ROFIZA-622155 format. One record per residue (C-alpha): residue in three letters; x, y, z. Coordinates in pm, whole numbers, plus 32768, in hexadecimal, padded with zeros to 4 digits. Example, Ala and Ser with C-alpha at 12.3 -4.5 7.8 and 13.67 -1.06 7.14 Angstrom:
2
<resn ala	px 84CE	py 7E3E	pz 830C>
<resn ser	px 8557	py 7F96	pz 82CA>
END
This chain:
213
<resn met	px 5B36	py 5CC7	pz 4DBA>
<resn ser	px 59FD	py 5BFA	pz 4DFF>
<resn met	px 59C8	py 5B20	pz 4F31>
<resn arg	px 5920	py 59CF	pz 4F12>
<resn ile	px 584D	py 595E	pz 5041>
<resn leu	px 5862	py 57EE	pz 507E>
<resn pro	px 571A	py 573A	pz 50D1>
<resn ala	px 56EE	py 56F1	pz 5244>
<resn ser	px 56BC	py 5592	pz 52BE>
<resn gly	px 5563	py 551D	pz 5335>
<resn ala	px 55CA	py 551B	pz 54A3>
<resn leu	px 564F	py 567E	pz 5490>
<resn val	px 550E	py 56F8	pz 53EE>
<resn trp	px 543C	py 5664	pz 5509>
<resn leu	px 5522	py 5703	pz 560E>
<resn ile	px 5503	py 585A	pz 5570>
<resn ala	px 5387	py 5837	pz 555A>
<resn ala	px 5370	py 57D5	pz 56C8>
<resn leu	px 5441	py 5900	pz 5730>
<resn leu	px 536D	py 59ED	pz 5660>
<resn leu	px 5220	py 5965	pz 56DD>
<resn gly	px 5275	py 5927	pz 5849>
<resn gly	px 5366	py 5A42	pz 5885>
<resn cys	px 5447	py 595E	pz 594F>
<resn leu	px 5468	py 57F1	pz 59B0>
<resn val	px 5442	py 5820	pz 5B28>
<resn pro	px 5356	py 5719	pz 5BC0>
<resn ser	px 5221	py 57A5	pz 5C6D>
<resn lys	px 51F2	py 577A	pz 5DE3>
<resn thr	px 5103	py 5662	pz 5E3B>
<resn ala	px 4FDD	py 56C7	pz 5F17>
<resn ile	px 4F7B	py 55F9	pz 6048>
<resn leu	px 4E07	py 55AB	pz 604F>
<resn tyr	px 4D3B	py 5578	pz 618D>
<resn ser	px 4BE4	py 54E1	pz 61C3>
<resn leu	px 4AF8	py 54F0	pz 62EA>
<resn gln	px 4B14	py 53A7	pz 63A3>
<resn pro	px 49E4	py 52C6	pz 63D3>
<resn met	px 4978	py 52C5	pz 6540>
<resn his	px 4897	py 51A1	pz 6598>
<resn gln	px 47A7	py 51FF	pz 66AE>
<resn gln	px 46CA	py 511E	pz 677E>
<resn ala	px 4558	py 5132	pz 6731>
<resn leu	px 4495	py 5210	pz 681E>
<resn arg	px 438C	py 5100	pz 6836>
<resn his	px 4392	py 4F85	pz 6825>
<resn thr	px 427D	py 4F76	pz 6722>
<resn pro	px 4256	py 5039	pz 65DA>
<resn his	px 41C3	py 5191	pz 6605>
<resn pro	px 405A	py 517F	pz 6583>
<resn leu	px 4063	py 52BD	pz 64B4>
<resn pro	px 3F27	py 5300	pz 63EA>
<resn gly	px 3FF8	py 532C	pz 62B0>
<resn met	px 4159	py 5377	pz 6243>
<resn val	px 424C	py 547C	pz 62C1>
<resn leu	px 42EA	py 5541	pz 61A5>
<resn leu	px 4432	py 55F3	pz 61E4>
<resn met	px 4447	py 571F	pz 60FF>
<resn pro	px 4591	py 5790	pz 605E>
<resn val	px 466D	py 5827	pz 616C>
<resn gln	px 4694	py 599F	pz 614B>
<resn val	px 47F0	py 5A20	pz 61A8>
<resn ala	px 4874	py 5B7E	pz 61E2>
<resn pro	px 4940	py 5C1D	pz 60C6>
<resn gln	px 4A90	py 5BDF	pz 6171>
<resn leu	px 4A3F	py 5A6A	pz 6186>
<resn gln	px 49DC	py 5A37	pz 601C>
<resn gly	px 4B3C	py 59E6	pz 5FA6>
<resn arg	px 4BF1	py 58A1	pz 5FEC>
<resn asn	px 4D06	py 5938	pz 60C0>
<resn leu	px 4D25	py 58E0	pz 622F>
<resn leu	px 4CFA	py 5A21	pz 62F6>
<resn tyr	px 4DEA	py 5A6A	pz 6414>
<resn leu	px 4D9B	py 5B79	pz 6512>
<resn gln	px 4EAB	py 5C76	pz 6563>
<resn pro	px 4EDD	py 5D1F	pz 66B8>
<resn ser	px 4E64	py 5E60	pz 6613>
<resn gly	px 4D15	py 5DBB	pz 65C7>
<resn glu	px 4D5A	py 5DA5	pz 6452>
<resn thr	px 4D6D	py 5C5C	pz 6396>
<resn arg	px 4E75	py 5BD0	pz 62AB>
<resn asn	px 4E6C	py 5ABE	pz 61A7>
<resn pro	px 4F96	py 59D4	pz 61D2>
<resn ala	px 5025	py 5992	pz 607A>
<resn gly	px 5004	py 5830	pz 5FFA>
<resn his	px 4F08	py 57BD	pz 6103>
<resn leu	px 4DAC	py 5792	pz 6072>
<resn trp	px 4C65	py 56E3	pz 60BA>
<resn ser	px 4C34	py 55BF	pz 5FCB>
<resn ala	px 4AD9	py 5647	pz 5F76>
<resn ser	px 4A0F	py 577C	pz 5FCF>
<resn leu	px 4996	py 579D	pz 6135>
<resn glu	px 4830	py 57B0	pz 60B5>
<resn arg	px 484F	py 5656	pz 601F>
<resn gln	px 491B	py 55B4	pz 6133>
<resn ile	px 4848	py 5634	pz 6254>
<resn gly	px 4705	py 55D7	pz 61A3>
<resn gln	px 477C	py 5473	pz 6164>
<resn arg	px 4806	py 5442	pz 62C4>
<resn met	px 46D1	py 54CE	pz 636F>
<resn thr	px 45E7	py 53F3	pz 62A1>
<resn val	px 469B	py 52B5	pz 630F>
<resn gln	px 46B6	py 5328	pz 6479>
<resn leu	px 4546	py 5381	pz 6490>
<resn gln	px 44F2	py 5228	pz 6409>
<resn asp	px 45CB	py 518D	pz 651A>
<resn leu	px 4544	py 5269	pz 6631>
<resn leu	px 43D6	py 5237	pz 65D3>
<resn ala	px 4409	py 50C8	pz 6577>
<resn thr	px 4357	py 50F8	pz 642C>
<resn thr	px 43A9	py 510F	pz 62BC>
<resn asn	px 4295	py 5211	pz 628B>
<resn val	px 438F	py 532F	pz 6284>
<resn ala	px 4405	py 53A9	pz 6130>
<resn leu	px 44DC	py 54BB	pz 609D>
<resn tyr	px 4433	py 55A4	pz 5FA4>
<resn pro	px 439B	py 555B	pz 5EAC>
<resn gly	px 434E	py 540D	pz 5F53>
<resn pro	px 4280	py 52F2	pz 5EBD>
<resn arg	px 41A8	py 535B	pz 5D97>
<resn phe	px 4064	py 52E1	pz 5E35>
<resn gly	px 40C6	py 5303	pz 5FA3>
<resn asn	px 3FC2	py 5374	pz 609F>
<resn ile	px 4082	py 549B	pz 6131>
<resn arg	px 3FF7	py 550F	pz 6281>
<resn tyr	px 4113	py 55D1	pz 6326>
<resn gln	px 4212	py 56B4	pz 6286>
<resn val	px 4360	py 5710	pz 6326>
<resn glu	px 4421	py 5847	pz 62BC>
<resn ile	px 4586	py 588F	pz 632F>
<resn glu	px 462C	py 59E3	pz 6314>
<resn leu	px 479F	py 59D6	pz 6369>
<resn gln	px 4839	py 5B21	pz 63D3>
<resn glu	px 4982	py 5AAE	pz 646E>
<resn phe	px 4A4D	py 5971	pz 6440>
<resn ser	px 4BBC	py 59B4	pz 648B>
<resn gly	px 4CC5	py 5996	pz 6597>
<resn asp	px 4E2A	py 59CB	pz 6607>
<resn asp	px 4F26	py 58E6	pz 66B1>
<resn arg	px 4E53	py 58CE	pz 67EE>
<resn thr	px 4CDF	py 58FA	pz 67A6>
<resn phe	px 4BEC	py 58AF	pz 668C>
<resn ser	px 4ABE	py 5998	pz 667A>
<resn thr	px 496E	py 594D	pz 65DD>
<resn leu	px 4843	py 5A33	pz 65BA>
<resn ala	px 470D	py 59BC	pz 6504>
<resn thr	px 4598	py 59F7	pz 64FD>
<resn tyr	px 44AB	py 58D6	pz 64BD>
<resn thr	px 433D	py 58EC	pz 6461>
<resn leu	px 423D	py 57D3	pz 6474>
<resn ser	px 4102	py 57F6	pz 63A6>
<resn asp	px 3FC5	py 572D	pz 6370>
<resn thr	px 3F81	py 5706	pz 61FD>
<resn thr	px 3E14	py 56AA	pz 623E>
<resn thr	px 3DB8	py 57E4	pz 62FC>
<resn lys	px 3EC0	py 58BC	pz 624C>
<resn ala	px 3F2F	py 5939	pz 63A1>
<resn ile	px 407E	py 5967	pz 644E>
<resn leu	px 407E	py 588E	pz 6584>
<resn met	px 41CF	py 58EE	pz 6614>
<resn arg	px 42F4	py 59D3	pz 65C8>
<resn lys	px 4425	py 59C8	pz 66A9>
<resn thr	px 4595	py 5A25	pz 66B0>
<resn phe	px 46A7	py 5925	pz 66E1>
<resn arg	px 47E6	py 59BB	pz 6770>
<resn gln	px 4915	py 58EF	pz 67D7>
<resn asn	px 4A83	py 5926	pz 682A>
<resn arg	px 4B29	py 57CF	pz 682E>
<resn thr	px 4C89	py 5794	pz 68AF>
<resn ile	px 4D78	py 5708	pz 67AA>
<resn asp	px 4E29	py 55E3	pz 6852>
<resn asn	px 4F32	py 55A5	pz 6749>
<resn pro	px 4FE5	py 56D3	pz 66B3>
<resn gly	px 5000	py 56F6	pz 653D>
<resn tyr	px 4F12	py 56C0	pz 641E>
<resn ser	px 4EA8	py 5560	pz 6484>
<resn gly	px 4E33	py 55DE	pz 65D7>
<resn tyr	px 4D81	py 56FF	pz 652C>
<resn val	px 4CBF	py 5611	pz 6448>
<resn thr	px 4C6D	py 5521	pz 6564>
<resn ser	px 4BDA	py 563B	pz 6634>
<resn ala	px 4B15	py 56B4	pz 6505>
<resn ser	px 4A88	py 5556	pz 64D8>
<resn his	px 4A1F	py 5545	pz 6646>
<resn ala	px 4977	py 5699	pz 6622>
<resn val	px 489F	py 5619	pz 6502>
<resn ala	px 4848	py 54E4	pz 65D0>
<resn asp	px 47DF	py 55BD	pz 66F7>
<resn leu	px 470A	py 5698	pz 6614>
<resn ser	px 4665	py 5560	pz 6587>
<resn lys	px 4613	py 54E4	pz 66E4>
<resn glu	px 4574	py 5631	pz 6744>
<resn val	px 449E	py 562B	pz 6609>
<resn ala	px 4438	py 54C2	pz 6650>
<resn leu	px 43D1	py 551B	pz 67B4>
<resn ala	px 4308	py 5641	pz 672A>
<resn leu	px 424F	py 5556	pz 663F>
<resn leu	px 4202	py 546E	pz 6762>
<resn ala	px 417B	py 5594	pz 6827>
<resn ile	px 409B	py 5601	pz 6707>
<resn his	px 4013	py 54A6	pz 66C5>
<resn pro	px 404B	py 53D2	pz 67FF>
<resn pro	px 403D	py 525B	pz 67C7>
<resn thr	px 3F2B	py 5189	pz 6862>
<resn ser	px 3F58	py 5111	pz 69C6>
<resn ser	px 3FA1	py 4FB1	pz 694A>
<resn ala	px 40E5	py 5029	pz 68A8>
<resn ala	px 41DF	py 5019	pz 69C4>
<resn pro	px 42FA	py 5117	pz 69CA>
<resn cys	px 4466	py 50B5	pz 69CF>
<resn his	px 4513	py 50E5	pz 6B1D>
<resn glu	px 4688	py 5118	pz 6B18>
<resn asn	px 4756	py 5089	pz 6C30>
END
């Protein structure tokens, strides 16, 4: 006795194909994306910093554990974990480079600060390199460890190389407080680099400093 298979309807065919290709029809979990917050800082001087050329911020170099987009949470054991579904909206290299460029422009009151590769025909005088070794926290503290190097492109010499180390208290628990503290850490690093540039090339006496109340 032979069996005749009836043709399936169009809707049934699409359902079978979806099951075969996707394995199941369970919706995927949506990830929450976080970005470093812009932190406007008062200029360190009332007048533009008379740099003899542009400042070029090189691509930020991050440690291997920071190269992914996961937020890193410190455990009491000293190990780190990646909370599922909580990601940076872009790589830390890109975000920190963009934030620091804007903050250095604000702090030095000049637009002559650019992120690599910078303007095609820019007169680059100083080069800033950032190496990020630690950028993580827990529910109480956010820790940052970075090394910054300032170089003179004219003399091909390193002018300064220092370590930035900070443990900042997280005021608001949770991921929002974590990201806010991370944003403040980048702002503080930017300010230290700006002060280092002022120390290397101090403005003329006619450029009055800003005095905070």
